[in-house]
VOPAGU-2260 file (C-alpha; in pm, 1 decimal, decimal comma):
REM VOPAGU-2260
SITE   aa  ch    i         X         Y         Z
SITE  MET   A    0    3886,9    -994,3  -10547,2
SITE  LYS   A    1    3573,7    -954,6  -10339,7
SITE  PRO   A    2    3381,0   -1271,6  -10247,6
SITE  GLU   A    3    3076,6   -1348,2  -10461,2
SITE  ILE   A    4    2836,0   -1289,7  -10170,9
SITE  HIS   A    5    2990,1    -947,5  -10107,6
SITE  THR   A    6    2938,7    -839,6  -10470,0
SITE  ARG   A    7    2588,8    -985,4  -10486,5
SITE  THR   A    8    2469,9    -837,6  -10154,4
SITE  MET   A    9    2613,6    -490,4  -10198,8
SITE  GLY   A   10    2477,2    -479,5  -10555,7
SITE  LYS   A   11    2126,5    -537,9  -10420,9
SITE  VAL   A   12    2171,6    -287,4  -10136,2
SITE  SER   A   13    2303,9     -20,6  -10371,5
SITE  ARG   A   14    2026,7     -68,5  -10626,1
SITE  ARG   A   15    1759,6     -58,8  -10356,5
SITE  LEU   A   16    1884,7     239,9  -10150,1
SITE  ILE   A   17    2110,3     469,4  -10352,4
SITE  PRO   A   18    1869,3     581,5  -10628,1
SITE  PHE   A   19    1599,0     662,4  -10373,6
SITE  MET   A   20    1845,5     848,1  -10150,0
SITE  ILE   A   21    1963,5    1047,9  -10447,7
SITE  ILE   A   22    1601,5    1158,6  -10502,1
SITE  MET   A   23    1564,2    1245,5  -10133,5
SITE  PHE   A   24    1883,6    1448,6  -10132,8
SITE  LEU   A   25    1799,8    1612,7  -10465,4
SITE  ILE   A   26    1468,3    1743,1  -10328,9
SITE  ASN   A   27    1630,9    1853,2  -10003,2
SITE  PHE   A   28    1898,3    2054,8  -10176,6
SITE  LEU   A   29    1656,8    2208,4  -10426,1
SITE  ASP   A   30    1432,8    2335,3  -10148,1
SITE  ARG   A   31    1735,7    2484,6   -9976,6
SITE  VAL   A   32    1881,0    2672,5  -10272,4
SITE  ASN   A   33    1584,4    2756,0  -10494,9
SITE  ILE   A   34    1566,1    3090,0  -10310,2
SITE  GLY   A   35    1879,1    3178,3  -10512,0
SITE  PHE   A   36    1678,2    3154,4  -10833,5
SITE  ALA   A   37    1364,5    3308,6  -10678,7
SITE  ALA   A   38    1579,5    3605,2  -10580,7
SITE  LEU   A   39    1611,6    3706,0  -10946,1
SITE  GLU   A   40    1251,7    3837,8  -10909,6
SITE  MET   A   41    1168,8    3812,7  -10540,6
SITE  ASN   A   42    1433,6    4059,9  -10418,4
SITE  LYS   A   43    1277,3    4337,3  -10627,5
SITE  ASP   A   44     917,9    4247,8  -10530,6
SITE  LEU   A   45    1001,3    4245,6  -10158,0
SITE  GLY   A   46    1254,9    4527,9  -10169,8
SITE  LEU   A   47    1549,6    4320,1  -10039,2
SITE  SER   A   48    1901,8    4461,5  -10028,0
SITE  PRO   A   49    2201,9    4226,9  -10095,1
SITE  SER   A   50    2279,7    4191,4   -9723,6
SITE  THR   A   51    1913,2    4134,1   -9636,2
SITE  TYR   A   52    1881,3    3861,4   -9901,3
SITE  GLY   A   53    2208,9    3704,2   -9779,4
SITE  PHE   A   54    2070,1    3698,3   -9424,5
SITE  ALA   A   55    1741,0    3542,5   -9541,0
SITE  ALA   A   56    1921,0    3280,7   -9752,9
SITE  GLY   A   57    2147,2    3182,1   -9464,4
SITE  ILE   A   58    1911,0    3197,8   -9167,5
SITE  LEU   A   59    1780,6    2853,6   -9258,2
SITE  PHE   A   60    2101,6    2715,5   -9113,0
SITE  ILE   A   61    2049,3    2874,2   -8772,2
SITE  GLY   A   62    1735,8    2668,0   -8717,0
SITE  TYR   A   63    1906,6    2366,5   -8874,4
SITE  VAL   A   64    2207,4    2386,4   -8643,1
SITE  ALA   A   65    2003,6    2452,1   -8328,9
SITE  PHE   A   66    1806,7    2128,0   -8367,2
SITE  GLU   A   67    2060,8    1907,2   -8547,2
SITE  VAL   A   68    2194,0    1701,4   -8254,5
SITE  PRO   A   69    1854,7    1661,7   -8079,5
SITE  SER   A   70    1702,1    1550,6   -8406,0
SITE  ASN   A   71    1958,8    1275,7   -8453,0
SITE  MET   A   72    1918,2    1155,5   -8094,9
SITE  ILE   A   73    1542,8    1123,4   -8163,4
SITE  LEU   A   74    1626,5     934,2   -8482,6
SITE  GLN   A   75    1813,3     684,6   -8263,2
SITE  ARG   A   76    1497,8     625,2   -8058,9
SITE  VAL   A   77    1221,8     619,1   -8324,1
SITE  GLY   A   78    1419,0     481,9   -8617,9
SITE  ALA   A   79    1566,8     636,2   -8930,0
SITE  ARG   A   80    1277,7     543,0   -9157,9
SITE  VAL   A   81    1007,5     719,7   -8958,9
SITE  TRP   A   82    1217,9    1020,2   -8866,1
SITE  LEU   A   83    1350,9    1085,6   -9216,3
SITE  ALA   A   84     992,5    1068,6   -9346,2
SITE  ARG   A   85     878,0    1320,0   -9082,2
SITE  ILE   A   86    1162,0    1553,9   -9173,5
SITE  MET   A   87    1075,5    1553,1   -9542,6
SITE  ILE   A   88     700,6    1601,0   -9500,0
SITE  THR   A   89     747,0    1888,2   -9253,8
SITE  TRP   A   90    1002,3    2081,7   -9458,1
SITE  GLY   A   91     795,5    2020,0   -9773,0
SITE  ILE   A   92     493,3    2192,8   -9622,2
SITE  LEU   A   93     701,5    2485,8   -9502,8
SITE  ALA   A   94     888,4    2516,2   -9835,8
SITE  THR   A   95     555,7    2537,6  -10018,4
SITE  LEU   A   96     440,6    2812,1   -9782,4
SITE  MET   A   97     740,8    3022,0   -9891,5
SITE  ALA   A   98     517,9    3129,9  -10179,2
SITE  PHE   A   99     317,3    3346,2   -9936,8
SITE  VAL   A  100     597,2    3550,0   -9769,1
SITE  PHE   A  101     519,9    3922,4   -9800,4
SITE  ASN   A  102     797,2    4107,0   -9611,8
SITE  GLU   A  103    1137,3    4061,4   -9450,5
SITE  ALA   A  104     996,9    3930,4   -9120,5
SITE  SER   A  105     780,2    3661,9   -9279,9
SITE  LEU   A  106    1071,6    3558,9   -9507,1
SITE  PHE   A  107    1316,7    3533,0   -9215,8
SITE  THR   A  108    1068,8    3337,6   -9003,8
SITE  LEU   A  109     976,9    3083,9   -9265,5
SITE  ARG   A  110    1335,3    3021,3   -9378,0
SITE  ALA   A  111    1437,7    2962,9   -9014,3
SITE  LEU   A  112    1150,0    2717,7   -8964,2
SITE  ILE   A  113    1249,9    2523,6   -9273,7
SITE  GLY   A  114    1591,5    2483,9   -9112,6
SITE  VAL   A  115    1432,1    2351,6   -8793,2
SITE  ALA   A  116    1226,2    2103,0   -8997,5
SITE  GLU   A  117    1531,4    1984,4   -9195,4
SITE  ALA   A  118    1752,5    1938,5   -8890,0
SITE  GLY   A  119    1899,0    1590,3   -8878,3
SITE  PHE   A  120    1832,7    1502,0   -9241,6
SITE  PHE   A  121    2183,5    1471,9   -9383,7
SITE  PRO   A  122    2355,4    1318,5   -9078,3
SITE  GLY   A  123    2053,6    1088,5   -9048,3
SITE  LEU   A  124    2115,6     966,4   -9400,8
SITE  VAL   A  125    2490,0     918,4   -9333,2
SITE  PHE   A  126    2415,2     729,4   -9011,0
SITE  TYR   A  127    2157,3     516,4   -9194,3
SITE  MET   A  128    2417,5     431,5   -9460,1
SITE  MET   A  129    2663,0     319,5   -9190,9
SITE  ARG   A  130    2412,5      43,0   -9111,2
SITE  TRP   A  131    2409,7     -77,9   -9468,8
SITE  PHE   A  132    2753,8      -7,7   -9626,3
SITE  PRO   A  133    3084,1    -152,8   -9498,3
SITE  ALA   A  134    3377,3      88,4   -9467,5
SITE  GLU   A  135    3540,5      -2,0   -9799,1
SITE  GLU   A  136    3209,9      73,9   -9981,3
SITE  ARG   A  137    3122,6     390,9   -9794,1
SITE  ALA   A  138    3306,7     665,2   -9988,2
SITE  LYS   A  139    3157,1     545,9  -10314,3
SITE  ALA   A  140    2808,7     518,7  -10162,4
SITE  ILE   A  141    2824,3     862,6   -9999,5
SITE  THR   A  142    2960,3    1036,4  -10307,6
SITE  VAL   A  143    2700,1     871,0  -10530,7
SITE  PHE   A  144    2397,8     957,3  -10313,7
SITE  MET   A  145    2534,1    1308,7  -10264,9
SITE  LEU   A  146    2504,4    1346,4  -10640,9
SITE  GLY   A  147    2154,7    1459,2  -10547,8
SITE  ASN   A  148    2308,4    1802,6  -10475,1
SITE  PRO   A  149    2467,7    1882,4  -10813,1
SITE  ILE   A  150    2188,7    1703,7  -10996,0
SITE  SER   A  151    1933,3    1919,3  -10814,5
SITE  VAL   A  152    2103,0    2232,6  -10954,8
SITE  ILE   A  153    2155,3    2080,4  -11298,7
SITE  ILE   A  154    1783,7    2008,0  -11314,5
SITE  GLY   A  155    1663,6    2278,7  -11077,5
SITE  GLY   A  156    1844,2    2573,5  -11237,7
SITE  PRO   A  157    1669,5    2549,9  -11578,2
SITE  LEU   A  158    1345,2    2432,5  -11411,0
SITE  SER   A  159    1338,5    2720,9  -11163,4
SITE  THR   A  160    1408,4    2987,9  -11423,0
SITE  ALA   A  161    1157,9    2829,2  -11662,6
SITE  ILE   A  162     894,1    2857,8  -11390,1
SITE  LEU   A  163     994,5    3220,2  -11331,7
SITE  HIS   A  164     956,0    3290,0  -11703,1
SITE  PHE   A  165     644,3    3093,9  -11798,9
SITE  ALA   A  166     439,9    3109,9  -11476,8
SITE  HIS   A  167     486,5    3482,0  -11422,8
SITE  HIS   A  168     158,0    3622,5  -11288,1
SITE  PHE   A  169     -30,5    3302,8  -11379,6
SITE  GLY   A  170    -336,6    3279,8  -11153,7
SITE  GLY   A  171    -241,1    3602,5  -10979,8
SITE  PHE   A  172      89,0    3466,7  -10843,3
SITE  ALA   A  173     437,3    3586,0  -10935,8
SITE  GLY   A  174     678,6    3340,2  -11097,0
SITE  TRP   A  175     887,5    3313,8  -10779,0
SITE  GLN   A  176     573,5    3217,1  -10582,8
SITE  TRP   A  177     494,6    2933,6  -10828,1
SITE  LEU   A  178     859,7    2825,6  -10799,4
SITE  PHE   A  179     819,8    2759,6  -10425,3
SITE  ILE   A  180     484,1    2583,8  -10468,9
SITE  ILE   A  181     591,3    2353,6  -10753,1
SITE  GLU   A  182     928,2    2263,5  -10596,1
SITE  GLY   A  183     798,4    2223,9  -10239,4
SITE  ILE   A  184     527,1    1960,9  -10301,2
SITE  PRO   A  185     762,4    1673,6  -10406,1
SITE  ALA   A  186     918,7    1665,2  -10055,9
SITE  ILE   A  187     578,0    1586,0   -9906,7
SITE  ILE   A  188     517,3    1306,3  -10156,5
SITE  ILE   A  189     862,7    1143,1  -10126,6
SITE  GLY   A  190     844,9    1175,7   -9746,8
SITE  ALA   A  191     532,8     956,2   -9749,0
SITE  VAL   A  192     699,0     704,7   -9985,9
SITE  THR   A  193     999,6     685,2   -9752,4
SITE  LEU   A  194     785,9     504,1   -9493,3
SITE  VAL   A  195     728,7     225,7   -9744,0
SITE  TRP   A  196    1060,5     206,5   -9929,7
SITE  LEU   A  197    1330,1     227,8   -9661,5
SITE  THR   A  198    1411,5     -71,3   -9443,2
SITE  GLU   A  199    1535,4       9,4   -9092,6
SITE  ARG   A  200    1815,0    -250,2   -9057,2
SITE  PRO   A  201    1978,9    -522,6   -9271,2
SITE  GLU   A  202    1825,7    -795,0   -9053,5
SITE  ASP   A  203    1479,9    -667,0   -9154,2
SITE  ALA   A  204    1548,2    -671,4   -9530,4
SITE  LYS   A  205    1307,4    -922,3   -9683,0
SITE  TRP   A  206    1440,4    -817,9  -10023,6
SITE  LEU   A  207    1774,4    -983,3   -9943,5
SITE  GLU   A  208    1829,9   -1360,4   -9945,2
SITE  PRO   A  209    1890,3   -1518,5   -9602,5
SITE  ASP   A  210    2261,4   -1572,9   -9668,3
SITE  GLU   A  211    2294,6   -1212,2   -9791,3
SITE  ARG   A  212    2128,1   -1076,4   -9479,1
SITE  GLU   A  213    2349,7   -1289,4   -9257,3
SITE  TRP   A  214    2667,0   -1177,8   -9437,2
SITE  LEU   A  215    2579,3    -809,4   -9420,4
SITE  VAL   A  216    2471,0    -815,2   -9056,2
SITE  THR   A  217    2791,8    -997,7   -8964,1
SITE  LYS   A  218    3011,6    -760,7   -9164,0
SITE  ILE   A  219    2862,2    -444,6   -9012,7
SITE  SER   A  220    2870,3    -591,3   -8661,6
SITE  GLU   A  221    3234,5    -693,9   -8692,5
SITE  GLU   A  222    3333,3    -343,0   -8796,7
SITE  ALA   A  223    3143,9    -188,9   -8507,5
SITE  ARG   A  224    3305,9    -426,2   -8256,7
SITE  ALA   A  225    3650,3    -359,8   -8403,0
SITE  LYS   A  226    3611,2      16,8   -8354,9
SITE  GLU   A  227    3470,3     -11,5   -8004,0
SITE  SER   A  228    3731,9    -267,9   -7886,9
SITE  ARG   A  229    4019,2     -27,2   -7959,0
SITE  GLY   A  230    3878,2     238,3   -7728,9
SITE  HIS   A  231    4028,4     266,1   -7380,1
SITE  SER   A  232    3696,5     338,4   -7214,3
SITE  PRO   A  233    3327,4     364,3   -7295,6
SITE  VAL   A  234    3258,1     675,9   -7503,3
SITE  ARG   A  235    3020,6     938,2   -7368,7
SITE  VAL   A  236    2828,3    1160,0   -7607,8
SITE  ARG   A  237    2949,2    1470,2   -7422,8
SITE  ASP   A  238    3307,7    1375,1   -7515,1
SITE  ILE   A  239    3225,0    1485,1   -7865,8
SITE  PHE   A  240    3234,8    1848,5   -7759,7
SITE  VAL   A  241    3588,9    1830,7   -7616,8
SITE  HIS   A  242    3753,1    1589,0   -7860,9
SITE  GLY   A  243    4022,4    1772,7   -8059,1
SITE  LYS   A  244    3997,6    1593,2   -8392,5
SITE  THR   A  245    3620,5    1609,1   -8394,3
SITE  LEU   A  246    3629,9    1981,8   -8327,0
SITE  ALA   A  247    3889,7    2028,4   -8602,9
SITE  PHE   A  248    3678,2    1837,7   -8851,8
SITE  ALA   A  249    3379,5    2047,2   -8748,6
SITE  PHE   A  250    3568,0    2369,8   -8819,7
SITE  SER   A  251    3691,6    2230,1   -9151,6
SITE  LYS   A  252    3333,9    2152,3   -9242,0
SITE  PHE   A  253    3234,8    2504,5   -9138,9
SITE  CYS   A  254    3489,3    2650,5   -9383,4
SITE  VAL   A  255    3393,1    2430,3   -9675,9
SITE  LEU   A  256    3019,7    2490,9   -9627,9
SITE  LEU   A  257    3075,4    2864,4   -9589,5
SITE  ALA   A  258    3229,2    2858,2   -9936,9
SITE  PHE   A  259    2974,6    2613,9  -10073,7
SITE  PHE   A  260    2658,5    2795,5   -9973,0
SITE  GLY   A  261    2822,8    3133,5  -10028,1
SITE  ILE   A  262    2857,9    3051,8  -10395,3
SITE  THR   A  263    2550,2    2830,8  -10440,4
SITE  LEU   A  264    2295,0    3074,3  -10301,0
SITE  TRP   A  265    2446,7    3364,7  -10495,5
SITE  LEU   A  266    2549,3    3190,1  -10817,1
SITE  PRO   A  267    2243,2    3290,1  -11027,0
SITE  GLN   A  268    2298,1    3657,5  -10939,6
SITE  ILE   A  269    2674,4    3629,9  -10994,5
SITE  VAL   A  270    2621,6    3467,4  -11336,0
SITE  LYS   A  271    2372,7    3738,0  -11430,4
SITE  SER   A  272    2625,6    4006,1  -11330,7
SITE  ILE   A  273    2908,8    3875,7  -11552,1
SITE  GLY   A  274    2712,6    3852,7  -11876,6
SITE  THR   A  275    2402,7    3966,6  -12065,4
SITE  LEU   A  276    2189,6    3654,3  -12017,7
SITE  ASN   A  277    1811,5    3646,3  -11973,8
SITE  THR   A  278    1654,0    3472,3  -11675,9
SITE  PHE   A  279    1622,5    3126,9  -11836,6
SITE  GLU   A  280    1977,4    3141,8  -11972,5
SITE  VAL   A  281    2102,1    3227,6  -11622,2
SITE  GLY   A  282    1940,8    2907,1  -11497,2
SITE  VAL   A  283    2112,5    2697,9  -11763,3
SITE  ALA   A  284    2449,8    2864,7  -11713,3
SITE  SER   A  285    2425,1    2822,1  -11333,8
SITE  ALA   A  286    2387,1    2448,1  -11382,9
SITE  ILE   A  287    2708,7    2404,0  -11583,1
SITE  PRO   A  288    2954,2    2404,6  -11287,4
SITE  TYR   A  289    2754,6    2126,5  -11120,2
SITE  VAL   A  290    2782,8    1900,8  -11427,3
SITE  PHE   A  291    3160,0    1897,8  -11376,0
SITE  SER   A  292    3112,6    1859,4  -10998,3
SITE  ALA   A  293    2893,9    1551,3  -11039,1
SITE  ILE   A  294    3137,2    1375,4  -11272,3
SITE  ALA   A  295    3447,0    1458,5  -11068,3
SITE  SER   A  296    3290,8    1358,2  -10734,4
SITE  VAL   A  297    3216,9    1005,2  -10861,5
SITE  LEU   A  298    3559,8     955,2  -11019,2
SITE  ILE   A  299    3758,5    1089,6  -10726,3
SITE  GLY   A  300    3535,8     916,3  -10469,6
SITE  ARG   A  301    3605,1     585,7  -10643,8
SITE  HIS   A  302    3977,5     658,4  -10654,7
SITE  SER   A  303    3974,5     734,7  -10284,0
SITE  ASP   A  304    3807,8     399,3  -10213,1
SITE  LYS   A  305    4049,2     216,5  -10442,9
SITE  THR   A  306    4360,8     364,5  -10280,9
SITE  GLY   A  307    4220,2     390,5   -9930,4
SITE  GLU   A  308    4366,4     745,0   -9908,5
SITE  ARG   A  309    4133,4    1015,2   -9770,2
SITE  LYS   A  310    4296,5    1339,2   -9654,1
SITE  TRP   A  311    4471,1    1432,0   -9980,6
SITE  HIS   A  312    4151,1    1345,0  -10173,1
SITE  ILE   A  313    3985,6    1612,6   -9955,8
SITE  ALA   A  314    4263,2    1874,3   -9940,1
SITE  LEU   A  315    4385,1    1884,3  -10299,2
SITE  PRO   A  316    4035,9    1948,5  -10449,3
SITE  ALA   A  317    3986,7    2219,7  -10183,9
SITE  PHE   A  318    4308,5    2395,6  -10294,4
SITE  LEU   A  319    4208,2    2361,8  -10660,8
SITE  GLY   A  320    3865,0    2505,4  -10589,0
SITE  ALA   A  321    4020,1    2795,1  -10394,7
SITE  ALA   A  322    4236,7    2876,7  -10693,4
SITE  GLY   A  323    3923,6    2875,0  -10910,5
SITE  PHE   A  324    3757,8    3131,7  -10683,5
SITE  VAL   A  325    4060,4    3358,9  -10696,0
SITE  VAL   A  326    4083,4    3342,2  -11076,2
SITE  ALA   A  327    3706,6    3406,9  -11107,5
SITE  SER   A  328    3744,1    3716,5  -10887,0
SITE  LEU   A  329    4029,4    3857,4  -11097,5
SITE  THR   A  330    3921,9    3793,9  -11457,6
SITE  ALA   A  331    3699,4    4040,7  -11644,8
SITE  ASN   A  332    3626,6    3801,0  -11927,6
SITE  PRO   A  333    3281,5    3637,8  -11886,1
SITE  TRP   A  334    3393,1    3308,1  -12041,7
SITE  GLY   A  335    3705,5    3297,2  -11827,7
SITE  ALA   A  336    3509,0    3379,1  -11513,6
SITE  MET   A  337    3260,0    3102,0  -11593,4
SITE  ALA   A  338    3539,7    2849,2  -11649,7
SITE  ALA   A  339    3699,5    2949,1  -11320,7
SITE  LEU   A  340    3365,5    2909,6  -11138,8
SITE  CYS   A  341    3340,6    2558,8  -11285,4
SITE  VAL   A  342    3681,0    2475,8  -11138,5
SITE  ALA   A  343    3587,1    2633,8  -10805,4
SITE  ALA   A  344    3256,9    2443,8  -10779,8
SITE  THR   A  345    3417,8    2113,5  -10881,2
SITE  GLY   A  346    3698,0    2130,0  -10626,8
SITE  LEU   A  347    3461,4    2250,1  -10359,0
SITE  TRP   A  348    3210,2    1972,6  -10415,1
SITE  VAL   A  349    3466,0    1688,8  -10436,9
SITE  SER   A  350    3627,6    1801,4  -10110,9
SITE  ASN   A  351    3287,5    1823,6   -9945,8
SITE  THR   A  352    3176,2    1473,1  -10043,4
SITE  VAL   A  353    3493,8    1273,9   -9969,0
SITE  PHE   A  354    3518,2    1453,7   -9633,4
SITE  TRP   A  355    3243,6    1239,2   -9478,6
SITE  THR   A  356    3444,6     916,6   -9509,3
SITE  LEU   A  357    3658,4    1030,6   -9213,1
SITE  PRO   A  358    3402,3    1094,8   -8938,0
SITE  SER   A  359    3182,5     806,3   -9052,4
SITE  ALA   A  360    3483,1     570,2   -9005,2
SITE  MET   A  361    3584,5     714,8   -8665,5
SITE  LEU   A  362    3249,3     700,6   -8486,4
SITE  SER   A  363    3018,0     415,0   -8388,5
SITE  GLY   A  364    2686,1     351,3   -8210,5
SITE  THR   A  365    2505,0     641,0   -8044,7
SITE  THR   A  366    2827,3     842,2   -8062,1
SITE  ALA   A  367    2815,1     813,9   -8441,9
SITE  ALA   A  368    2471,8     973,0   -8454,1
SITE  ALA   A  369    2570,4    1257,4   -8219,5
SITE  GLY   A  370    2923,6    1302,4   -8352,3
SITE  ILE   A  371    2826,3    1321,5   -8718,0
SITE  ALA   A  372    2535,5    1547,9   -8624,6
SITE  PHE   A  373    2770,1    1779,0   -8430,6
SITE  ILE   A  374    3023,1    1805,3   -8715,2
SITE  ASN   A  375    2742,6    1864,2   -8963,6
SITE  ALA   A  376    2563,7    2110,4   -8730,1
SITE  PHE   A  377    2868,5    2324,0   -8660,0
SITE  GLY   A  378    2971,5    2302,1   -9024,7
SITE  ASN   A  379    2631,1    2424,8   -9134,7
SITE  LEU   A  380    2685,8    2749,1   -8949,5
SITE  GLY   A  381    2896,6    2818,8   -9253,3
SITE  GLY   A  382    2571,4    2797,4   -9449,9
SITE  PHE   A  383    2457,1    3110,7   -9265,4
SITE  VAL   A  384    2791,1    3297,1   -9261,4
SITE  GLY   A  385    2877,9    3234,3   -9627,5
SITE  PRO   A  386    2565,0    3383,5   -9793,7
SITE  TYR   A  387    2549,2    3669,9   -9542,3
SITE  LEU   A  388    2917,9    3762,5   -9581,7
SITE  THR   A  389    2885,0    3743,7   -9961,9
SITE  GLY   A  390    2586,2    3981,7   -9950,7
SITE  TRP   A  391    2752,5    4216,3   -9704,1
SITE  ILE   A  392    3071,8    4239,3   -9914,1
SITE  ARG   A  393    2865,5    4279,8  -10231,4
SITE  GLU   A  394    2671,3    4566,1  -10073,3
SITE  ALA   A  395    2983,7    4734,6   -9932,6
SITE  THR   A  396    3197,0    4709,7  -10245,2
SITE  HIS   A  397    2929,6    4693,4  -10520,1
SITE  SER   A  398    3125,7    4401,5  -10663,9
SITE  TYR   A  399    3165,0    4024,2  -10624,1
SITE  VAL   A  400    3546,9    4039,9  -10651,2
SITE  TRP   A  401    3630,8    4038,8  -10281,0
SITE  ALA   A  402    3338,8    3810,7  -10198,7
SITE  LEU   A  403    3472,2    3538,4  -10432,9
SITE  ALA   A  404    3824,9    3580,9  -10293,6
SITE  MET   A  405    3688,7    3545,3   -9941,5
SITE  LEU   A  406    3508,9    3220,5  -10034,8
SITE  GLY   A  407    3829,0    3081,3  -10187,5
SITE  GLY   A  408    4026,9    3164,1   -9873,5
SITE  PHE   A  409    3789,9    2971,0   -9646,5
SITE  LEU   A  410    3791,1    2674,6   -9886,2
SITE  ALA   A  411    4169,6    2659,0   -9879,3
SITE  LEU   A  412    4164,1    2676,7   -9498,9
SITE  SER   A  413    3934,5    2372,6   -9486,3
SITE  GLY   A  414    4191,7    2169,1   -9677,6
SITE  ILE   A  415    4477,6    2285,1   -9456,3
SITE  ILE   A  416    4289,4    2176,6   -9141,6
SITE  VAL   A  417    4230,4    1829,3   -9281,4
SITE  LEU   A  418    4602,1    1789,0   -9355,9
SITE  ILE   A  419    4698,3    1908,4   -9008,2
SITE  VAL   A  420    4455,7    1673,0   -8839,8
SITE  GLY   A  421    4577,2    1380,6   -9048,1
SITE  ARG   A  422    4947,9    1458,3   -8995,8
SITE  SER   A  423    4966,8    1254,4   -8672,9
SITE  GLU   A  424    4858,5     936,4   -8849,5
SITE  ALA   A  425    5125,1     688,9   -8955,8
SITE  PRO   A  426    5185,9     642,6   -9328,3
SITE  GLY   A  427    4922,7     414,6   -9475,0
SITE  SER   A  428    4685,8     463,1   -9185,2
SITE  GLY   A  429    4450,2     642,3   -9420,1
SITE  ARG   A  430    4362,3     315,4   -9589,6
SITE  ALA   A  431    3992,6     250,3   -9569,8
SITE  GLU   A  432    4018,0     -77,4   -9386,9
SITE  ARG   A  433    4246,3      73,4   -9119,4
SITE  VAL   A  434    4052,3     394,0   -9082,4
SITE  ALA   A  435    3740,2     189,7   -9029,7
SITE  GLN   A  436    3904,1      38,4   -8721,3
SITE  GLN   A  437    3999,8     369,9   -8558,3
SITE  PRO   A  438    3854,4     411,1   -8208,5
SITE  ALA   A  439    3560,6     646,2   -8173,6
SITE  PHE   A  440    3753,9     891,5   -7953,5
SITE  ARG   A  441    4101,4     770,4   -7870,9
SITE  LYS   A  442    4262,4     968,5   -7589,7
SITE  SER   A  443    4585,7    1126,6   -7716,8
């Protein structure tokens, strides 16, 4: 049983930080993927082919990846609170300006700039959480705040298609233009609120009692010292780029995000292609897979924390999701295809969320900021490749069959990599408390 001060302190921290971070992440994800709903009208207005749309949807991740590591190093210097606020305000302005794109060049440019503005947001949040949540609490905290992603589609799907339907040509703007305006402004507002709501470090938290602050600061410091003391030599940031396990995790993340954004940025058009739904109904149907994803991620994240096991909690959902993609590609029945997509999205999302418990436990200090940023940055290249490959295959074959099979293959590969990387660990070494004490980059 956890000590009373542990329960009391972490209850306050969770209530203070998690709901707000869910809102931050919800807005971030919505501004990334609302182009998938806008495409239901925008592609025709701008004359975009499937491959051109796929390139536009994915190019955001080129700018994101290019500036990911530098952004997190700046976060180390100026503080998470200020830098996360800057990120949100900047991308909010650019996301709102998406309403005024008029051709392929302007669309490509603005999507790439949004990626530059967003760079460092997710790893910045993960690094921030490492300052506030001990290792045994981290999987639950990460999976809960990452609920902002599926929730954003659950809310954003019907909202986006409702805007398309009801705001069409209102005030001289098309529905897809209103979509970008209405959904871009909240990032600016919440970015400003971030400066007031987030506290930089536990020792600065006036909303904790003195004994709670002391306990949390001590707990986090002890974990950091335990990880650093097991290293054979001081860790250099450049070691990240030649460390085998880190590179393997980065490639695994690439595969899972290739599948994730490949399906997410195309899902409204895929749903529309397998049935006879109107625009609003497409938005509602597109949200259904994420309802299952949200529920499963919380349950499996908690089970992973309870058992301390990580790699199978990542790999098995990936294999299940891959099977869902394959079944969805083969079935001609709309209901069967939709059910298979629900399975695919659920396995995909669970694997993606539990994944972050591994690198967050392995890295510490400045290396944590750079290491998590590198894994996330390389992984997000999949956010470009997935949508573009899906569009290219769709254009070449005039079907989503091989595109869905391709996404399932990469998802399965991500799970295989995690199992291979974890194979060298002794039985039981996956337990949270032991993983938390792994050295940042142990020489093998």
